[in-house]
N, C-alpha and C positions, 0 to 999 in steps of 0.2 A: 589490529582492530579495523582499520580502514578496509582492508581486503575483505573482511567478513561483512561489515556493515554496508559496503557498496556492491556486494555480490548477491547472488540469488540462491535460495535454498532449492535443493533438488533431491530426488530419491536416488542418490549415488553414495559411494564411499569416498571419503577424502575430498580433494579439490578437482575441478574440471574447468575446461574453457567455456565461457559463456557464448551462446550463439548470437547474443546481442552485440558482440564485438567489444564490449567494455566490461571489466570486472571478471569475476569467476563464478562458478557454481560451487556449492559446498553441500556436503551431506550431513546426515544426522550425527555421525561420529565427530565431525568438526564442531558442530553446534554443542554437543554434549561436553566436549573438552573445553570449549570457550566458557560455557556456563559454569563448569566446575572450577576452573582456574580463577574466574572473576566472581565467584560466589553469588551468582544470580540464578533464579529459577527459570526465567523466560526472557527471550529476546523479543521485543516488540519493534517492528520495522514498518516502513510505510512508503517505500519508493518503487514498488512493483505493482502494476495493475493486477487486481484480483476481481474477476467478474462477479463473484458472490459478495464482494465488499470486504470480506476478511477470510483468511485461511490459516488454520492452526495446523502445525506440522510437528513431527518428531516427538510424539508423546507429550504434547503441550509444552515443549521447550522453546518453541518459536511461533510467533504469529505475525502475519503480514496484514496490515489494516490499510485499506485504500479509501480515502475520504472524498474522492471526486466522482460523483455520479455522472454517468454518460460522458466519460472523459473525452475531451475535445469535441463534444457534441456529436459523437459518432460511434462510440464503442458499445453503447447499450448496457453498460455495467451498472450495478447498484453500488452503493457506498456504505461505509460503516464507521462508527466511532466506538472505541474501546473505553468503557468506564470502569474504573477501579474504586472500590469503596475503601474505608479505613482499614479493613482487614485484607485488602488486596484481592477480594472476590471480583471476578471479571463478569462484565455484562456487555454484550455487543448490541449496539443499536444500528440496525440496517435501514437505509432509506434510499428512495429513488430520486431522480432529478425532478425539479419542479417543472411543470408544463411550461412550454415557451411563452404562452400568453400570461402566465403568472409570475414571470421573472422580472417584470418591471422594465423590460427592454423598450426603449423608445425608438420610434421611427427616425430615420435620418432627415434632418431639416434641410431645406433647400439652401444652397450656398448664398451668401449675401451678393447683391448686385455687383459690388466692386470686384468680385472674383470671376465674373462672367465676361 
């Protein structure tokens, strides 16, 4: 399970080496097999940057949801939240980063005299 959940989905068959240097890549066949064995319809994961906020793959058997807009203040990505209702209907809420002036960041105060 750790190999699957810490690895990244890709349009390949089977397993592959990740260009990120950690974990693996896995294809639709691996995802389908995992879902069948574990009796789940979909894998929802969140540890891979997705510029569009979320990405559905493998005939809706897997979704990556990224909830950090403008990751590291430099990626320019949007973010998303996956909402499930009581019938497991999915709704994706996509949002952008708050403007820097609206984030409540305070200016740096001058150091106290005793540090000078």
